C-alpha positions as CSV (number, residue, x, y, z in Angstrom):
1,M,17.5,-1.3,-3.1
2,I,14.7,-2.8,-5.9
3,E,17.4,-0.8,-8.5
4,K,20.6,-2.2,-6.8
5,D,19.4,-5.8,-7.6
6,P,20.2,-6.7,-11.2
7,S,17.9,-9.3,-11.3
8,L,14.6,-6.5,-10.3
9,S,13.8,-3.5,-12.0
10,L,11.9,-0.6,-10.8
11,C,8.8,-0.2,-13.4
12,G,6.9,2.6,-11.7
13,E,6.1,4.5,-8.3
14,A,2.3,5.7,-7.3
15,D,1.4,7.3,-3.9
16,N,-2.4,6.7,-3.4
17,V,-5.0,4.5,-4.6
18,G,-6.0,6.0,-7.6
19,S,-2.2,5.6,-8.8
20,T,-1.9,2.5,-7.8
21,I,-4.7,1.2,-9.9
22,L,-3.9,2.9,-12.9
23,A,-0.3,1.5,-12.4
24,V,-1.1,-1.9,-12.0
25,D,-3.6,-2.0,-15.3
26,N,-1.0,-1.3,-17.4
27,D,-0.3,-3.3,-20.2
28,P,2.1,-5.5,-19.4
29,P,1.7,-5.2,-15.9
30,P,4.3,-5.4,-13.2
31,D,5.0,-8.8,-11.9
32,L,4.6,-7.7,-8.3
33,V,3.3,-4.7,-6.4
34,I,4.6,-3.9,-3.0
35,L,2.5,-2.3,-1.4
36,D,2.2,-0.1,2.2
37,L,-0.6,-1.0,3.6
38,M,-1.8,2.5,4.7
39,L,-2.0,4.8,1.9
40,G,-3.1,8.2,4.4
41,H,-6.2,6.9,5.5
42,A,-7.1,4.5,2.5
43,D,-8.1,1.3,3.3
44,G,-5.3,-1.0,2.3
45,L,-6.7,-4.0,2.4
46,E,-9.8,-2.7,0.4
47,L,-7.0,-2.1,-2.1
48,I,-5.2,-5.6,-2.2
49,K,-9.3,-6.9,-2.6
50,Q,-9.5,-4.3,-5.8
51,I,-6.2,-5.4,-7.6
52,R,-6.5,-9.0,-7.4
53,A,-10.4,-8.1,-8.8
54,L,-8.6,-6.3,-11.7
55,R,-5.2,-8.6,-11.7
56,P,-6.1,-12.3,-9.9
57,G,-2.3,-13.0,-11.0
58,L,-1.3,-10.1,-9.9
59,L,1.5,-11.3,-7.1
60,I,1.4,-8.3,-3.8
61,L,3.5,-8.0,-0.9
62,V,2.6,-5.7,1.8
63,I,4.9,-3.5,3.6
64,S,4.5,-2.0,6.7
65,M,5.1,-0.4,9.9
66,H,2.0,-1.6,11.6
67,D,1.7,-4.9,13.2
68,E,2.4,-7.9,11.8
69,L,0.4,-9.2,14.3
70,I,-2.7,-7.5,13.7
71,Y,-2.5,-7.2,9.8
72,A,-0.4,-10.0,8.0
73,E,-3.2,-12.4,8.2
74,R,-5.8,-10.4,6.8
75,A,-3.5,-9.1,4.0
76,L,-3.0,-12.6,3.1
77,R,-6.7,-13.3,3.5
78,S,-7.4,-10.6,1.0
79,G,-5.0,-11.8,-1.0
80,A,-2.1,-10.7,-1.3
81,S,1.4,-13.0,-1.4
82,G,3.2,-12.2,1.6
83,F,3.4,-9.3,4.5
84,I,6.9,-7.5,5.8
85,M,7.3,-5.2,8.0
86,K,9.7,-1.9,7.4
87,N,11.6,-2.3,10.2
88,E,13.3,-5.5,8.4
89,P,16.6,-4.8,7.3
90,A,17.1,-4.9,3.4
91,A,18.3,-7.6,2.5
92,E,15.3,-10.0,4.2
93,I,12.6,-7.3,2.5
94,L,14.7,-8.6,-0.3
95,A,14.3,-12.0,0.4
96,A,10.6,-11.7,1.0
97,V,10.2,-9.6,-3.0
98,H,12.2,-13.3,-4.7
99,A,10.3,-16.0,-2.3
100,V,6.9,-13.7,-3.3
101,L,8.1,-13.8,-6.8
102,E,9.5,-17.7,-7.2
103,G,5.5,-18.2,-6.3
104,G,6.0,-18.8,-2.9
105,V,4.1,-16.6,0.1
106,Y,6.1,-14.6,3.1
107,L,5.6,-14.0,6.4
108,S,8.5,-13.9,9.4
109,G,9.3,-16.9,11.0
110,R,7.1,-15.4,13.9
111,M,4.0,-15.4,12.3
112,R,4.7,-18.2,10.6
113,V,4.6,-20.1,14.1
114,L,1.3,-18.3,15.2
115,L,-0.7,-19.1,11.9
116,S,0.6,-22.7,12.0
117,E,-0.7,-22.9,15.6
118,K,-4.3,-21.5,14.8
119,G,-4.4,-23.2,11.4
120,L,-5.4,-20.4,9.9
121,A,-8.7,-19.6,11.9
122,S,-9.7,-16.2,12.5
123,D,-9.1,-16.0,16.2
124,P,-9.3,-12.2,16.9
125,S,-7.8,-13.2,20.4
126,Q,-4.5,-14.4,19.3
127,F,-3.7,-11.1,17.9
128,L,-3.9,-7.5,19.1
129,V,-7.2,-6.5,16.7
130,P,-9.8,-6.1,19.3
131,Q,-11.5,-8.2,20.8
132,A,-15.0,-8.9,19.6
133,E,-18.0,-11.3,19.2
134,P,-18.1,-11.7,16.9
135,P,-14.9,-10.8,15.6
136,L,-14.3,-7.3,13.4
137,S,-14.7,-6.9,9.8
138,D,-11.4,-5.5,7.5
139,R,-13.9,-2.4,7.3
140,E,-15.1,-2.0,10.9
141,L,-11.0,-2.4,11.9
142,H,-10.4,0.0,9.4
143,V,-13.3,3.0,10.5
144,Y,-12.3,1.5,14.1
145,R,-9.2,2.8,13.3
146,L,-10.2,6.2,11.8
147,I,-11.9,7.0,14.7
148,G,-8.9,6.1,17.0
149,A,-7.0,8.7,14.8
150,G,-9.8,11.2,16.0
151,L,-11.8,11.5,12.6
152,A,-15.1,12.1,13.2
153,T,-18.0,10.3,11.0
154,K,-18.6,12.9,8.3
155,Q,-14.9,12.8,7.6
156,I,-14.4,9.7,7.7
157,A,-17.7,9.0,5.7
158,T,-15.6,11.0,3.0
159,E,-12.6,9.3,3.6
160,L,-13.6,6.1,2.5
161,H,-17.1,7.7,0.2
162,L,-19.5,6.0,2.2
163,S,-22.4,7.7,3.2
164,I,-22.8,9.0,7.1
165,K,-25.6,6.7,7.3
166,T,-23.2,3.9,6.5
167,I,-20.1,5.0,8.9
168,E,-22.6,5.3,11.8
169,T,-24.4,2.0,11.2
170,Y,-20.3,0.8,11.4
171,R,-20.4,2.9,14.8
172,E,-23.5,0.8,15.9
173,N,-21.5,-2.8,15.0
174,L,-18.4,-1.4,17.0
175,K,-20.5,-0.8,19.7
176,T,-22.5,-3.4,20.2
177,K,-19.4,-5.5,19.5
178,L,-17.2,-4.1,21.7
179,R,-19.3,-4.0,23.8
180,L,-19.2,-0.6,24.8
181,A,-22.3,1.7,26.4
182,D,-22.1,4.7,24.5
183,A,-20.5,6.7,21.4
184,Q,-17.9,8.3,23.7
185,A,-16.8,4.9,24.9
186,L,-15.9,3.9,21.5
187,V,-13.8,7.0,20.7
188,Q,-11.9,6.6,24.0
189,S,-11.4,2.8,23.4
190,A,-10.2,3.5,19.9
191,K,-8.3,6.8,20.7
192,A,-6.6,4.1,23.3
193,W,-5.8,0.8,20.6
194,V,-4.4,3.0,18.2
195,N,-1.9,4.9,21.4
196,K,-1.7,1.1,21.9
197,V,-0.8,-0.5,17.7
198,G,0.3,2.9,16.4
């Protein structure tokens, strides 16, 4: 699709976090990164922050099969310049690419209305993010998603390159914020949420 547009050229591809970092660290860097938010179990929001730290001026357009109501605002807050769903028509995806390259921010009409109404305030009750008090951090949401995907504490620690003790702390925070009685309730809640949002 990109190569069919005479004003664009594809300069590289990557399928994991390490190769993505290497690709954006080239000289000269690409003008735009089109980033899938979910590279396996990697945290795409953290990857956006890493890319922005490495290349502050690099433009990032997130393309995802996951619901924009959950992730679009978080992607923008992490440093992306746009968010589009994978099921959008090719012409709309190209429009998003051009909008970001021209210095704009791309969001669907639905998201623009929602974010305008809430003034970009972080109110999880307006989105499909689990309602929590205080709201879940990006990292807590990622751990919650991995719990819902069936990963045990040790597996999550390995995936995120964190200690088991740190993941246990996140699990305790999740139980507190979501007002869940025990570990079993946390797993059931996370699985139900993952089944709901995909």
